[in-house]
N, CA, C and O atoms as a GROMACS GRO file, in nm:
protein
  408
    1MET      N    1   1.636   2.972  -0.802
    1MET     CA    2   1.546   2.905  -0.895
    1MET      C    3   1.402   2.943  -0.862
    1MET      O    4   1.362   2.943  -0.746
    2SER      N    5   1.326   2.975  -0.964
    2SER     CA    6   1.188   3.016  -0.942
    2SER      C    7   1.100   2.893  -0.927
    2SER      O    8   1.129   2.787  -0.982
    3GLU      N    9   0.994   2.909  -0.853
    3GLU     CA   10   0.902   2.800  -0.830
    3GLU      C   11   0.766   2.829  -0.890
    3GLU      O   12   0.723   2.944  -0.901
    4LEU      N   13   0.700   2.721  -0.928
    4LEU     CA   14   0.564   2.728  -0.978
    4LEU      C   15   0.490   2.608  -0.925
    4LEU      O   16   0.538   2.495  -0.936
    5THR      N   17   0.373   2.631  -0.868
    5THR     CA   18   0.289   2.521  -0.823
    5THR      C   19   0.155   2.529  -0.893
    5THR      O   20   0.105   2.637  -0.923
    6MET      N   21   0.098   2.412  -0.918
    6MET     CA   22  -0.032   2.406  -0.984
    6MET      C   23  -0.116   2.298  -0.916
    6MET      O   24  -0.103   2.179  -0.946
    7GLU      N   25  -0.201   2.341  -0.825
    7GLU     CA   26  -0.290   2.250  -0.754
    7GLU      C   27  -0.411   2.223  -0.843
    7GLU      O   28  -0.477   2.316  -0.890
    8ARG      N   29  -0.440   2.095  -0.867
    8ARG     CA   30  -0.544   2.056  -0.962
    8ARG      C   31  -0.667   2.002  -0.891
    8ARG      O   32  -0.657   1.923  -0.797
    9THR      N   33  -0.785   2.045  -0.938
    9THR     CA   34  -0.913   1.998  -0.889
    9THR      C   35  -1.003   1.971  -1.009
    9THR      O   36  -1.012   2.053  -1.100
   10GLU      N   37  -1.070   1.856  -1.009
   10GLU     CA   38  -1.164   1.826  -1.117
   10GLU      C   39  -1.297   1.893  -1.087
   10GLU      O   40  -1.348   1.884  -0.976
   11ILE      N   41  -1.352   1.961  -1.188
   11ILE     CA   42  -1.482   2.028  -1.175
   11ILE      C   43  -1.567   1.997  -1.297
   11ILE      O   44  -1.524   2.019  -1.410
   12ASN      N   45  -1.685   1.946  -1.275
   12ASN     CA   46  -1.776   1.910  -1.385
   12ASN      C   47  -1.701   1.830  -1.491
   12ASN      O   48  -1.641   1.727  -1.458
   13GLU      N   49  -1.702   1.872  -1.616
   13GLU     CA   50  -1.630   1.802  -1.722
   13GLU      C   51  -1.493   1.865  -1.745
   13GLU      O   52  -1.429   1.840  -1.848
   14GLY      N   53  -1.449   1.945  -1.650
   14GLY     CA   54  -1.322   2.014  -1.668
   14GLY      C   55  -1.230   1.999  -1.549
   14GLY      O   56  -1.253   1.918  -1.459
   15VAL      N   57  -1.128   2.079  -1.552
   15VAL     CA   58  -1.028   2.078  -1.446
   15VAL      C   59  -0.990   2.222  -1.413
   15VAL      O   60  -0.982   2.308  -1.500
   16LYS      N   61  -0.967   2.245  -1.283
   16LYS     CA   62  -0.926   2.378  -1.236
   16LYS      C   63  -0.787   2.366  -1.177
   16LYS      O   64  -0.757   2.273  -1.103
   17PHE      N   65  -0.703   2.462  -1.212
   17PHE     CA   66  -0.570   2.471  -1.156
   17PHE      C   67  -0.558   2.600  -1.076
   17PHE      O   68  -0.590   2.707  -1.126
   18ASN      N   69  -0.511   2.589  -0.953
   18ASN     CA   70  -0.473   2.705  -0.875
   18ASN      C   71  -0.323   2.723  -0.900
   18ASN      O   72  -0.241   2.645  -0.851
   19VAL      N   73  -0.289   2.825  -0.976
   19VAL     CA   74  -0.151   2.847  -1.018
   19VAL      C   75  -0.088   2.950  -0.925
   19VAL      O   76  -0.145   3.056  -0.900
   20ALA      N   77   0.031   2.918  -0.875
   20ALA     CA   78   0.100   3.010  -0.784
   20ALA      C   79   0.249   3.013  -0.817
   20ALA      O   80   0.311   2.910  -0.843
   21GLY      N   81   0.304   3.133  -0.816
   21GLY     CA   82   0.448   3.148  -0.839
   21GLY      C   83   0.479   3.220  -0.968
   21GLY      O   84   0.410   3.313  -1.008
   22ARG      N   85   0.586   3.173  -1.032
   22ARG     CA   86   0.641   3.242  -1.149
   22ARG      C   87   0.630   3.154  -1.273
   22ARG      O   88   0.668   3.037  -1.271
   23ILE      N   89   0.577   3.210  -1.380
   23ILE     CA   90   0.569   3.140  -1.508
   23ILE      C   91   0.675   3.202  -1.599
   23ILE      O   92   0.655   3.310  -1.655
   24THR      N   93   0.787   3.133  -1.611
   24THR     CA   94   0.900   3.182  -1.689
   24THR      C   95   0.959   3.067  -1.771
   24THR      O   96   0.909   2.954  -1.766
   25THR      N   97   1.064   3.095  -1.845
   25THR     CA   98   1.129   2.991  -1.924
   25THR      C   99   1.189   2.882  -1.836
   25THR      O  100   1.210   2.770  -1.882
   26VAL      N  101   1.216   2.912  -1.710
   26VAL     CA  102   1.272   2.814  -1.617
   26VAL      C  103   1.175   2.699  -1.593
   26VAL      O  104   1.216   2.583  -1.581
   27ASN      N  105   1.045   2.730  -1.587
   27ASN     CA  106   0.947   2.626  -1.556
   27ASN      C  107   0.838   2.612  -1.662
   27ASN      O  108   0.730   2.558  -1.634
   28GLU      N  109   0.864   2.658  -1.782
   28GLU     CA  110   0.764   2.651  -1.889
   28GLU      C  111   0.721   2.508  -1.918
   28GLU      O  112   0.603   2.483  -1.944
   29LYS      N  113   0.815   2.413  -1.916
   29LYS     CA  114   0.782   2.275  -1.947
   29LYS      C  115   0.685   2.217  -1.844
   29LYS      O  116   0.594   2.144  -1.879
   30TYR      N  117   0.705   2.250  -1.716
   30TYR     CA  118   0.614   2.207  -1.610
   30TYR      C  119   0.474   2.264  -1.632
   30TYR      O  120   0.376   2.190  -1.627
   31PHE      N  121   0.465   2.393  -1.658
   31PHE     CA  122   0.337   2.460  -1.681
   31PHE      C  123   0.265   2.398  -1.801
   31PHE      O  124   0.146   2.364  -1.793
   32GLU      N  125   0.337   2.383  -1.910
   32GLU     CA  126   0.278   2.327  -2.032
   32GLU      C  127   0.237   2.181  -2.013
   32GLU      O  128   0.130   2.141  -2.060
   33LYS      N  129   0.317   2.102  -1.945
   33LYS     CA  130   0.286   1.961  -1.925
   33LYS      C  131   0.162   1.943  -1.839
   33LYS      O  132   0.078   1.858  -1.870
   34LYS      N  133   0.149   2.019  -1.734
   34LYS     CA  134   0.030   2.008  -1.648
   34LYS      C  135  -0.098   2.033  -1.730
   34LYS      O  136  -0.196   1.961  -1.715
   35LEU      N  137  -0.094   2.135  -1.816
   35LEU     CA  138  -0.212   2.168  -1.897
   35LEU      C  139  -0.234   2.063  -2.006
   35LEU      O  140  -0.348   2.021  -2.030
   36SER      N  141  -0.129   2.021  -2.073
   36SER     CA  142  -0.145   1.922  -2.181
   36SER      C  143  -0.185   1.786  -2.125
   36SER      O  144  -0.260   1.713  -2.191
   37ASP      N  145  -0.138   1.750  -2.006
   37ASP     CA  146  -0.180   1.624  -1.943
   37ASP      C  147  -0.331   1.623  -1.921
   37ASP      O  148  -0.397   1.522  -1.945
   38ALA      N  149  -0.386   1.735  -1.874
   38ALA     CA  150  -0.531   1.743  -1.851
   38ALA      C  151  -0.607   1.723  -1.982
   38ALA      O  152  -0.708   1.653  -1.985
   39LEU      N  153  -0.559   1.784  -2.090
   39LEU     CA  154  -0.623   1.768  -2.221
   39LEU      C  155  -0.613   1.624  -2.270
   39LEU      O  156  -0.710   1.568  -2.322
   40GLU      N  157  -0.497   1.563  -2.252
   40GLU     CA  158  -0.477   1.425  -2.295
   40GLU      C  159  -0.564   1.327  -2.215
   40GLU      O  160  -0.600   1.220  -2.265
   41GLU      N  161  -0.599   1.364  -2.093
   41GLU     CA  162  -0.686   1.280  -2.010
   41GLU      C  163  -0.833   1.296  -2.049
   41GLU      O  164  -0.919   1.228  -1.993
   42GLY      N  165  -0.861   1.384  -2.144
   42GLY     CA  166  -0.997   1.398  -2.194
   42GLY      C  167  -1.074   1.517  -2.140
   42GLY      O  168  -1.190   1.536  -2.176
   43PHE      N  169  -1.012   1.597  -2.056
   43PHE     CA  170  -1.079   1.718  -2.008
   43PHE      C  171  -1.079   1.821  -2.120
   43PHE      O  172  -0.975   1.847  -2.181
   44THR      N  173  -1.195   1.880  -2.148
   44THR     CA  174  -1.204   1.977  -2.256
   44THR      C  175  -1.215   2.121  -2.205
   44THR      O  176  -1.201   2.216  -2.282
   45SER      N  177  -1.239   2.136  -2.076
   45SER     CA  178  -1.250   2.269  -2.018
   45SER      C  179  -1.145   2.286  -1.909
   45SER      O  180  -1.127   2.200  -1.823
   46ILE      N  181  -1.076   2.400  -1.915
   46ILE     CA  182  -0.971   2.430  -1.817
   46ILE      C  183  -0.995   2.569  -1.759
   46ILE      O  184  -1.018   2.666  -1.831
   47LEU      N  185  -0.989   2.575  -1.628
   47LEU     CA  186  -1.002   2.701  -1.555
   47LEU      C  187  -0.872   2.723  -1.479
   47LEU      O  188  -0.828   2.635  -1.404
   48LEU      N  189  -0.812   2.838  -1.497
   48LEU     CA  190  -0.690   2.873  -1.426
   48LEU      C  191  -0.719   2.984  -1.326
   48LEU      O  192  -0.759   3.094  -1.366
   49ASN      N  193  -0.699   2.957  -1.198
   49ASN     CA  194  -0.704   3.063  -1.098
   49ASN      C  195  -0.561   3.113  -1.086
   49ASN      O  196  -0.471   3.038  -1.046
   50MET      N  197  -0.539   3.237  -1.121
   50MET     CA  198  -0.402   3.291  -1.129
   50MET      C  199  -0.379   3.406  -1.031
   50MET      O  200  -0.296   3.494  -1.056
   51LYS      N  201  -0.453   3.405  -0.919
   51LYS     CA  202  -0.440   3.515  -0.823
   51LYS      C  203  -0.304   3.518  -0.755
   51LYS      O  204  -0.262   3.623  -0.706
   52ASP      N  205  -0.234   3.404  -0.752
   52ASP     CA  206  -0.105   3.398  -0.683
   52ASP      C  207   0.014   3.391  -0.778
   52ASP      O  208   0.123   3.350  -0.738
   53VAL      N  209  -0.006   3.430  -0.903
   53VAL     CA  210   0.105   3.434  -0.998
   53VAL      C  211   0.179   3.567  -0.980
   53VAL      O  212   0.119   3.674  -0.989
   54THR      N  213   0.309   3.557  -0.955
   54THR     CA  214   0.388   3.677  -0.926
   54THR      C  215   0.465   3.729  -1.046
   54THR      O  216   0.495   3.848  -1.054
   55ILE      N  217   0.496   3.641  -1.140
   55ILE     CA  218   0.565   3.679  -1.264
   55ILE      C  219   0.512   3.591  -1.376
   55ILE      O  220   0.496   3.471  -1.358
   56MET      N  221   0.485   3.652  -1.492
   56MET     CA  222   0.449   3.575  -1.610
   56MET      C  223   0.514   3.642  -1.731
   56MET      O  224   0.486   3.758  -1.762
   57THR      N  225   0.599   3.568  -1.798
   57THR     CA  226   0.665   3.620  -1.918
   57THR      C  227   0.584   3.581  -2.041
   57THR      O  228   0.479   3.517  -2.031
   58SER      N  229   0.634   3.621  -2.156
   58SER     CA  230   0.563   3.592  -2.281
   58SER      C  231   0.550   3.441  -2.307
   58SER      O  232   0.461   3.398  -2.381
   59ILE      N  233   0.637   3.361  -2.247
   59ILE     CA  234   0.625   3.216  -2.264
   59ILE      C  235   0.492   3.167  -2.205
   59ILE      O  236   0.432   3.074  -2.257
   60GLY      N  237   0.448   3.231  -2.098
   60GLY     CA  238   0.319   3.196  -2.038
   60GLY      C  239   0.205   3.225  -2.133
   60GLY      O  240   0.109   3.148  -2.142
   61ILE      N  241   0.214   3.336  -2.206
   61ILE     CA  242   0.111   3.371  -2.304
   61ILE      C  243   0.105   3.265  -2.414
   61ILE      O  244  -0.003   3.223  -2.455
   62ARG      N  245   0.220   3.222  -2.460
   62ARG     CA  246   0.223   3.121  -2.566
   62ARG      C  247   0.155   2.992  -2.521
   62ARG      O  248   0.076   2.934  -2.595
   63ILE      N  249   0.185   2.948  -2.400
   63ILE     CA  250   0.127   2.824  -2.349
   63ILE      C  251  -0.022   2.841  -2.325
   63ILE      O  252  -0.100   2.750  -2.354
   64ILE      N  253  -0.063   2.954  -2.273
   64ILE     CA  254  -0.206   2.981  -2.250
   64ILE      C  255  -0.281   2.982  -2.383
   64ILE      O  256  -0.389   2.924  -2.393
   65LEU      N  257  -0.226   3.048  -2.484
   65LEU     CA  258  -0.292   3.051  -2.615
   65LEU      C  259  -0.305   2.912  -2.676
   65LEU      O  260  -0.408   2.878  -2.733
   66LYS      N  261  -0.201   2.834  -2.664
   66LYS     CA  262  -0.203   2.697  -2.717
   66LYS      C  263  -0.312   2.614  -2.646
   66LYS      O  264  -0.386   2.540  -2.711
   67THR      N  265  -0.320   2.629  -2.515
   67THR     CA  266  -0.420   2.555  -2.438
   67THR      C  267  -0.562   2.605  -2.471
   67THR      O  268  -0.654   2.525  -2.486
   68TYR      N  269  -0.577   2.735  -2.482
   68TYR     CA  270  -0.706   2.794  -2.519
   68TYR      C  271  -0.753   2.736  -2.653
   68TYR      O  272  -0.868   2.695  -2.666
   69LYS      N  273  -0.664   2.733  -2.750
   69LYS     CA  274  -0.699   2.681  -2.883
   69LYS      C  275  -0.740   2.534  -2.875
   69LYS      O  276  -0.837   2.493  -2.939
   70SER      N  277  -0.666   2.455  -2.799
   70SER     CA  278  -0.699   2.312  -2.784
   70SER      C  279  -0.835   2.293  -2.719
   70SER      O  280  -0.912   2.206  -2.761
   71CYS      N  281  -0.866   2.371  -2.619
   71CYS     CA  282  -0.996   2.362  -2.552
   71CYS      C  283  -1.109   2.399  -2.649
   71CYS      O  284  -1.211   2.330  -2.654
   72MET      N  285  -1.091   2.506  -2.726
   72MET     CA  286  -1.193   2.549  -2.820
   72MET      C  287  -1.215   2.443  -2.929
   72MET      O  288  -1.329   2.414  -2.966
   73GLU      N  289  -1.107   2.385  -2.979
   73GLU     CA  290  -1.118   2.283  -3.083
   73GLU      C  291  -1.188   2.158  -3.032
   73GLU      O  292  -1.252   2.086  -3.109
   74ALA      N  293  -1.178   2.131  -2.902
   74ALA     CA  294  -1.243   2.013  -2.843
   74ALA      C  295  -1.387   2.042  -2.801
   74ALA      O  296  -1.454   1.955  -2.747
   75GLY      N  297  -1.434   2.166  -2.826
   75GLY     CA  298  -1.570   2.202  -2.789
   75GLY      C  299  -1.584   2.239  -2.643
   75GLY      O  300  -1.696   2.245  -2.591
   76GLY      N  301  -1.474   2.264  -2.577
   76GLY     CA  302  -1.478   2.300  -2.436
   76GLY      C  303  -1.462   2.450  -2.417
   76GLY      O  304  -1.499   2.529  -2.503
   77LYS      N  305  -1.405   2.486  -2.303
   77LYS     CA  306  -1.381   2.628  -2.278
   77LYS      C  307  -1.255   2.643  -2.195
   77LYS      O  308  -1.209   2.550  -2.130
   78PHE      N  309  -1.201   2.763  -2.200
   78PHE     CA  310  -1.081   2.799  -2.125
   78PHE      C  311  -1.107   2.933  -2.061
   78PHE      O  312  -1.154   3.026  -2.126
   79GLN      N  313  -1.075   2.943  -1.932
   79GLN     CA  314  -1.100   3.069  -1.863
   79GLN      C  315  -0.994   3.091  -1.756
   79GLN      O  316  -0.943   2.997  -1.695
   80ILE      N  317  -0.964   3.217  -1.734
   80ILE     CA  318  -0.876   3.259  -1.625
   80ILE      C  319  -0.962   3.333  -1.524
   80ILE      O  320  -1.037   3.424  -1.560
   81GLU      N  321  -0.951   3.294  -1.396
   81GLU     CA  322  -1.026   3.365  -1.292
   81GLU      C  323  -0.927   3.426  -1.194
   81GLU      O  324  -0.817   3.374  -1.173
   82GLU      N  325  -0.966   3.535  -1.137
   82GLU     CA  326  -0.887   3.607  -1.038
   82GLU      C  327  -0.741   3.628  -1.082
   82GLU      O  328  -0.649   3.591  -1.009
   83PRO      N  329  -0.720   3.688  -1.199
   83PRO     CA  330  -0.582   3.711  -1.241
   83PRO      C  331  -0.513   3.812  -1.149
   83PRO      O  332  -0.572   3.913  -1.110
   84SER      N  333  -0.389   3.784  -1.116
   84SER     CA  334  -0.312   3.881  -1.038
   84SER      C  335  -0.287   4.004  -1.124
   84SER      O  336  -0.311   4.002  -1.245
   85GLU      N  337  -0.239   4.111  -1.062
   85GLU     CA  338  -0.210   4.232  -1.137
   85GLU      C  339  -0.107   4.205  -1.246
   85GLU      O  340  -0.116   4.260  -1.356
   86VAL      N  341  -0.010   4.120  -1.216
   86VAL     CA  342   0.093   4.083  -1.315
   86VAL      C  343   0.027   4.016  -1.436
   86VAL      O  344   0.056   4.052  -1.550
   87VAL      N  345  -0.059   3.921  -1.409
   87VAL     CA  346  -0.127   3.850  -1.518
   87VAL      C  347  -0.216   3.945  -1.597
   87VAL      O  348  -0.217   3.941  -1.720
   88LYS      N  349  -0.290   4.032  -1.528
   88LYS     CA  350  -0.374   4.131  -1.597
   88LYS      C  351  -0.290   4.218  -1.690
   88LYS      O  352  -0.328   4.244  -1.804
   89ASN      N  353  -0.176   4.263  -1.640
   89ASN     CA  354  -0.089   4.350  -1.720
   89ASN      C  355  -0.036   4.278  -1.843
   89ASN      O  356  -0.038   4.334  -1.953
   90VAL      N  357   0.011   4.155  -1.827
   90VAL     CA  358   0.066   4.080  -1.940
   90VAL      C  359  -0.044   4.049  -2.041
   90VAL      O  360  -0.023   4.065  -2.162
   91LEU      N  361  -0.160   4.005  -1.994
   91LEU     CA  362  -0.270   3.976  -2.086
   91LEU      C  363  -0.322   4.103  -2.151
   91LEU      O  364  -0.360   4.103  -2.269
   92GLY      N  365  -0.324   4.212  -2.075
   92GLY     CA  366  -0.367   4.340  -2.131
   92GLY      C  367  -0.276   4.387  -2.242
   92GLY      O  368  -0.323   4.439  -2.344
   93LEU      N  369  -0.147   4.369  -2.223
   93LEU     CA  370  -0.050   4.408  -2.326
   93LEU      C  371  -0.069   4.327  -2.453
   93LEU      O  372  -0.044   4.376  -2.563
   94SER      N  373  -0.112   4.204  -2.437
   94SER     CA  374  -0.130   4.118  -2.555
   94SER      C  375  -0.275   4.116  -2.602
   94SER      O  376  -0.309   4.038  -2.690
   95ALA      N  377  -0.360   4.201  -2.546
   95ALA     CA  378  -0.501   4.213  -2.585
   95ALA      C  379  -0.579   4.085  -2.566
   95ALA      O  380  -0.675   4.060  -2.639
   96LEU      N  381  -0.541   4.002  -2.469
   96LEU     CA  382  -0.610   3.876  -2.445
   96LEU      C  383  -0.700   3.881  -2.322
   96LEU      O  384  -0.779   3.789  -2.298
   97GLN      N  385  -0.689   3.986  -2.243
   97GLN     CA  386  -0.761   3.992  -2.117
   97GLN      C  387  -0.912   3.977  -2.135
   97GLN      O  388  -0.975   3.899  -2.064
   98GLN      N  389  -0.970   4.050  -2.228
   98GLN     CA  390  -1.116   4.043  -2.248
   98GLN      C  391  -1.161   3.907  -2.296
   98GLN      O  392  -1.271   3.863  -2.263
   99MET      N  393  -1.076   3.839  -2.373
   99MET     CA  394  -1.113   3.710  -2.430
   99MET      C  395  -1.111   3.599  -2.326
   99MET      O  396  -1.193   3.507  -2.333
  100MET      N  397  -1.020   3.605  -2.230
  100MET     CA  398  -1.000   3.492  -2.141
  100MET      C  399  -1.036   3.511  -1.995
  100MET      O  400  -1.056   3.413  -1.924
  101VAL      N  401  -1.044   3.633  -1.949
  101VAL     CA  402  -1.070   3.656  -1.808
  101VAL      C  403  -1.220   3.664  -1.784
  101VAL      O  404  -1.291   3.744  -1.847
  102GLY      N  405  -1.266   3.580  -1.693
  102GLY     CA  406  -1.408   3.577  -1.663
  102GLY      C  407  -1.441   3.636  -1.530
  102GLY      O  408  -1.557   3.640  -1.492
   0.00000   0.00000   0.00000
């Protein structure tokens, strides 16, 4: 079974997650819930540090896009910092790297 951890830290009016492990269909609900919980708590800005992500499938892209859209609609921002090579490759394939990686 693949593992995914998301350590959360509040920063300014937003929240930062240090994401580590694998983002796949096995743990998509966990990944999505952590992000949606932050939005439901009123945080409008989300920063994902993804340097320790070892696998990310297209399900990760769907969840990231959904979260990005929610942040933008709330007047906040969404950013990915320190993407691992895996994350860079997946985002690059979907043409999202320039839009989200800071």
